[in-house]
Each structure stands twice: as structure tokens, then as C-alpha cells.
C-alpha positions in Angstrom: 0.0 -0.1 0.0 1.4 3.5 -0.9 2.4 5.7 1.9 -0.4 8.2 1.1 -3.0 5.5 1.1 -1.8 4.1 4.4 -1.8 7.6 6.0 -5.4 8.0 4.9 -6.4 4.5 6.2 -4.8 5.4 9.6 -6.7 8.6 9.9 -10.0 6.8 9.2 -9.4 4.0 11.5 -8.2 6.3 14.2 -11.5 8.1 14.1 -13.8 5.0 13.9 -15.6 3.7 17.0 -14.4 0.3 15.9 -10.9 1.2 16.8 -11.5 3.6 19.7 -8.6 3.6 22.0 -6.4 1.3 19.8 -2.8 2.8 19.8 -1.4 4.1 16.4 1.5 1.5 16.4 -1.1 -1.3 16.6 -3.3 0.5 13.8 -0.2 0.8 11.6 0.4 -3.0 11.9 -3.1 -3.7 11.1 -3.0 -1.6 8.1 0.0 -3.1 6.8 -1.2 -6.6 7.3 -4.8 -6.0 5.5 -5.4 -6.0 1.7 -6.8 -2.9 0.1 -9.9 -3.6 -1.9 -11.8 -1.5 -4.5 -15.2 -1.9 -6.0 -17.4 0.0 -8.3 -20.7 1.5 -7.6 -23.6 -1.0 -7.4 -21.5 -4.0 -6.9 -22.2 -7.0 -4.7 -19.2 -7.3 -2.6 -20.5 -10.0 0.0 -23.0 -12.8 0.0 -24.1 -15.2 2.7 -21.0 -17.6 2.3 -18.5 -14.6 2.2 -19.7 -13.5 5.6 -17.7 -16.1 7.3 -14.5 -15.7 5.0 -13.3 -12.2 5.6 -14.0 -9.0 7.5 -14.0 -5.6 5.9 -13.5 -2.1 7.1 -14.7 0.7 4.8 -12.3 3.7 4.0 -14.3 5.3 1.2 -17.8 5.3 0.0 -21.0 3.4 1.3 -22.2 -0.2 1.5 -25.6 -1.3 2.3 -26.4 -4.5 4.1 -29.6 -6.2 3.2 -31.8 -9.1 3.8 -34.1 -10.2 1.0 -37.2 -12.7 0.7 -36.3 -14.6 -2.4 -39.9 -15.6 -3.0 -41.4 -12.1 -2.9 -38.3 -10.0 -3.7 -39.0 -7.7 -0.7 -35.9 -6.2 0.7 -35.0 -4.5 4.1 -31.7 -2.7 4.5 -30.2 -3.7 7.9 -27.3 -1.2 7.9 -26.0 1.7 5.8 -22.2 1.9 6.6 -19.7 4.4 5.7 -16.1 5.2 6.2 -14.7 3.5 9.5 -17.4 0.9 9.6 -16.9 -2.8 9.5 -19.3 -5.2 8.1 -20.2 -8.8 8.9 -19.3 -8.4 12.6 -21.8 -11.1 13.7 -20.2 -13.8 11.6 -16.9 -12.8 12.6 -18.0 -13.4 16.3 -19.9 -16.8 15.9 -18.3 -18.2 12.7 -21.6 -18.9 11.2 -22.8 -17.4 7.8 -25.6 -14.8 7.6 -28.3 -14.6 5.0 -27.4 -11.1 4.1 -25.8 -9.4 1.1 -23.6 -6.2 0.9 -23.8 -4.0 -2.1 -21.9 -0.8 -2.9 -23.7 2.5 -3.2 -20.7 4.5 -4.4 -17.3 3.7 -5.6 -15.8 1.9 -2.5 -12.5 1.4 -1.0 -12.0 -1.0 2.0 -9.4 -3.0 4.0 -10.0 -6.7 4.2 -8.4 -9.5 6.0 -9.3 -13.2 6.8 -11.4 -14.1 9.8 -8.4 -15.8 11.4 -6.3 -12.6 11.1 -8.9 -10.6 12.8 -9.5 -13.2 15.4 -5.9 -13.2 16.2 -6.0 -9.4 17.1 -9.1 -9.9 19.0 -7.5 -12.7 21.0 -4.2 -10.8 21.7 -5.1 -7.0 21.9 -7.3 -5.9 24.7 -7.8 -2.4 23.4 -9.1 -3.6 20.1 -11.1 -6.3 21.8 -12.7 -3.6 24.0 -13.5 -1.3 21.0 -14.9 -4.1 18.9 -17.2 -5.1 21.7 -18.6 -1.5 21.9 -18.9 -1.4 18.4 -20.9 -4.7 18.2 -23.2 -3.5 21.1 -24.1 -0.2 19.1 -24.9 -2.4 16.0 -27.0 -4.6 18.1 -28.8 -1.7 19.7 -29.5 -0.3 16.1 -31.0 -3.5 15.1 -33.3 -3.8 18.2 -34.4 -0.2 17.5 -35.0 -1.2 13.7 -37.0 -4.3 14.7 -39.0 -2.1 17.2 -39.9 0.5 14.6 -41.0 -2.2 12.1 -43.2 -3.8 14.7 -44.9 -0.9 16.4 -44.6 2.3 14.4 -46.3 3.6 11.3 -44.4 4.6 8.4 -44.1 8.5 9.0 -42.7 7.8 12.5 -40.1 5.3 10.9 -39.1 7.7 8.3 -38.8 10.5 11.0 -36.6 8.2 13.2 -34.4 7.3 10.2 -33.9 10.9 9.2 -33.0 11.9 12.9 -30.6 8.9 13.2 -28.5 10.2 10.3 -29.0 14.0 10.5 -28.7 14.6 14.4 -26.3 17.5 14.7 -26.5 18.7 11.2 -27.1 22.3 12.0 -24.0 22.4 14.3 -21.8 20.5 11.6 -21.1 17.8 14.2 -22.7 14.9 12.5 -20.1 12.8 10.6 -22.7 10.8 9.1 -24.9 13.5 7.6 -24.4 12.5 4.0 -24.9 8.8 4.4 -28.6 9.1 3.3 -29.1 12.7 2.0 -28.7 11.7 -1.6 -30.3 8.3 -1.4 -33.2 7.4 -3.8 -36.6 7.0 -2.4 -36.4 3.4 -3.2 -33.2 3.0 -0.9 -35.0 5.0 1.9 -38.1 2.7 1.5 -35.8 -0.4 2.0 -34.5 1.2 5.3 -37.9 1.6 6.9 -39.5 -1.6 5.6 -42.0 0.0 3.0 -42.2 1.0 -0.7 -40.9 3.8 -2.8 -44.5 5.3 -3.3 -45.2 5.5 0.3 -41.8 7.3 1.0 -42.7 9.6 -2.0 -45.9 10.6 -0.2 -44.3 11.0 3.2 -41.4 13.2 2.0 -43.9 15.3 0.0 -46.0 15.8 3.2 -42.8 16.8 5.2 -41.9 19.2 2.4 -45.5 20.9 2.5 -45.1 21.3 6.1 -41.6 23.0 5.9 -39.9 20.2 7.8 -37.4 18.9 5.1 -36.4 20.0 1.7 -35.1 17.8 -1.3 -33.8 20.4 -3.5 -31.1 19.1 -5.9 -31.9 15.5 -4.9 -30.5 16.0 -1.4 -32.5 15.5 1.8 -32.1 18.4 4.2 -33.8 19.2 7.7 -35.3 22.6 7.9 -37.3 22.3 11.2 -35.6 19.9 13.7 -38.1 20.6 16.4 -41.1 19.6 14.3 -39.4 16.6 12.9 -38.7 15.4 16.5 -42.5 15.8 17.1 -43.2 13.6 14.1 -40.9 11.0 15.6 -42.6 11.2 19.0 -46.2 11.4 17.9 -46.9 7.8 18.8 -46.0 8.5 22.4 -47.7 11.8 22.9 -50.7 10.3 24.5 -52.7 9.6 21.4 -53.7 6.0 20.5 -50.7 4.5 18.6 -51.0 4.1 14.9 -50.9 0.7 13.4 -47.9 0.0 11.2 -48.7 0.5 7.5 -47.0 -0.1 4.2 
């Protein structure tokens, strides 16, 4: 790996929760031992079998991890990952294949290594083990929140939760994840909240009419954070909860 690529990789890993607290010397050893991978936009980079073979850390671009019903073709996005994120953490922990696929949304650069290589670091490096455990905990919490949203919230509430998850802190410029969803198609947003494109079209049009969001230039932007928060909390405001809808 070229020196400039290695330095860029170290910067991204050093700012990632997956490597929080890991000394720079350790990160340098990891970067030197890992392989640099590149994929074009809209490529499938991991299927169920590959989930047990290697572990990847993103350096550039976005990857979505999805689960699909092969009979109906219906798809739900479990994770939307950006620079510093790792994917297939569950398979790395238990050694069992997951029925998921990973697809690039942009041109992507990642670091990859065999599961055995990553297990060696987890076994011998307590700082990395601690950071990895915290990262897994955050992903499990996200999956629990997603399951709860799909089970008990209507689609407007789910969409509000999604926007808030990725746009929190946007006005202060503190959100490193702001542009993960802002240019996604309505189809992609639908996959993230368990519905279909036409429903997302209608919901975003409603939010635009109310002056809560804007989609000018194909980018989703929050205009009124307070009112968006009220949309997200409306099911717990004392009114009877709405039934989940498609």
C-alpha cells in the first residue's frame, strides 16, 4: 500500500468507534497486514458464504447490508455503512454465515483480512477487543431499534426516526454521518424503513409541504428539527398508537 493510502487509512481507522482507544502503532500494524480492496458502484461485494471468510472495514464510500425474501423480492436494509464501519461483525463473532448481502452504493475502498487474522487481533489485543465489543453493542442496539420500529410504528414515524438517526447535529456541523442518506433514492429509503417507494414519495412530500425537510437538488435536508422530533414522538404523545402500515 502506498504511503499516502496508508496515512489516509490510519486517519479513518483512528476516528472510527471500531478502533477507539487502539494505539497508533497497533493500527499501523493492522493496516500493513490488511489488503486494500476497491469496488465500483452497485457491486455485490459479499453474499452469505463470504460473511464467514473475511471481515471488511470501509475507507471510502457507502455499503448497504440487506436481507431479502427470495420468494417475494422484498428487501430490507439492515445497515447503511460508511468510512470507518466494519461489516459482517456477527459472523466474525460466531463463525456462522448470515443470510445477508452487501452492495456498494458508491465507488468503494475497503481494507480486508481473513477472519483468522482478525480473530488473532481480538485474542491478543485488549484495546481492540474492547473497542470491537462496543461497536458490536451499538450495531445490536440499532438492530433492536429497527425491529421495534418495524413492529410498532407507522411509516411516518419510522421515516422521522431514520432521518433523525443520520441527521442529528447537522445544524452544528457535528454529524459525521450527515451525507450517508441525504442523496439516497426514495427506493433506498423505503428499504431502510420496511416499506415501498410510493409511500416514501408521499411521506416526503408531506414533510416538504409542512416545511420540515427539503429535497432540492436531490439532497435531503432538515429545515425544522423541532417539528421533525414531534413527528418522531407522535406515537408516544398520549394519542392512540397508529398501526404499522406499508
